[in-house]
Residue, then its C-alpha position, 0 to 999 in steps of 0.5 A: m488511542p491505539e498503540q503506535a506500530s513498531n514497524y513502518i506501514i506505508a499506504l499509497c493512495g491517489k487517483g487512478g492512473v497517477g503511478k501509485t503502483s510504480i512508486g510503490a514498487a520503487i519504494v519496495k526496491l529501495l527497502l530491499t537494498d538492505p538485506e536485513n529489512r523484512v518487507l511485506a508488500i500488500d496489493a490492495d488494488p483489485a487489478v493486482g498490478l503490483a505483482t507484475a511490477l515486483g515480478v511475483s506470481v499470485a496463486k491465491t488472494v485474500d478474497d479467494i480465501r474469504n470467498d472459499l470460507i463463505k461458501r463453506i459457511k453457506a454449505g454448513e461446513a464451517k462451524d467451530k471458530a477455533e478451527v476456522l481461525a486456524s484454517l484461515d491463519y494457515e491459508m493466509f500464510a500459504a498465500i504469501a509469495e516470496r522473493r529475496n527478503l520480500a513477502f507479497l500478498a494480494i487482497g483481490r476483489p470480493e465477489n460474494e454479496g451480503c455481510y460477513c462481518q465476522v469473516n472480514h474481521m478475522l481476516k483483517d486481524i490475521l493480516v494486522s498480526m502478520a504485518d507485525n512480523f515485518d519491518y516495513v509494510v508497503i500497501d498499494g491501495e485503490a483511489g481512497i484510504e477508506q478501502v485500506n482502512r476497511r479491508v487491510m488495516k486502519t492504522v498506517t504510519h505513513l500515508l503517501l498521496v500520489s498525484d500527477a500534475s492534473r487539477k483532478g489528481l491534486d483535488v483527489a489527493k486533498t479529498i483523501l487527506d480530508v477523509a484520512d483525518r477522520a478515519v485513519c490513525y497515521r503519523q505522517a502524510g505527504l504528497v508526491i507529484n509524479r511524471l513531471y518534466g522539470d522543476d518549472e512544471y512543478k513550480g507552476l502547480d497550485i497545490p491545495a492546502p493543507l497538502r504537504c508536498l514531499g517532492w516530485i518524480p520525473e518522467d522516466r523512460t526506464v520506468r515507462l519501458t519496464d511497464m510497457a514490457g510488463n517486467s519487474l521494476l526490481d530488475a530494471t536499471d535505476g533511473p532518475a525516478m528512483a533517486a527522486v523516490r529515495q529523496c521523498l522517502a527521506e523527507m518522511g524519515i522512511g528507511f533513513g532514520q526515525s522521524n521526529e515528527i509527533g504521531r497523530c491518531l484520529s478517530a476511526f470509522 
């Protein structure tokens, strides 16, 4: 059984279009209110929407670094492993964008075909080691947890499943949890329902077992207008959605005291 992480590693997953990125940005904003918190935001979605939501510019992604190295390997330029590791380590830290007490890293999209397992393992090991330097790591993932597991890190402390009110969104969240139970080491998993118009709408939902619902987030005009303008949520006025995200975090013991829930770790791929 791997050691439990000493920091909080929060991965957001769910069907596309349910608002994972906005919620991820809201979580980062809440964590940054304490200047002592060292926060690393990782955009594991190839669309790199979290960068816009946080107001940071991405000069280079992890996959840019990966693809450059693969080209060097093909050209016969990269031979010494120690030299390659030192170069990768330097390039990974150079790819981090910083704002206040926030560090940001985009994973990007792989372009080269073929198996370069050693390269992928080295990058993942550096990423895991890098995460150890932060108090909180927030990962905005694609639809499934497998992508976070394969390309970022297989151990997360908190798996946040995001859905809208649709049956499809809820079913996708349940499927992700089923996969996570076989593939990921995590302490807690919880569901957040996004963009509801009231408590009556929430009460009418049929949430599939064994999903544990942490709460719901209201449709928020401030968030919608910020998204439409392509502005950073960090600079936006806090609305009802932010208060709801704060409450959902509290339900998981994130940022408001250590949770007493016993961690769980299941076999990884």
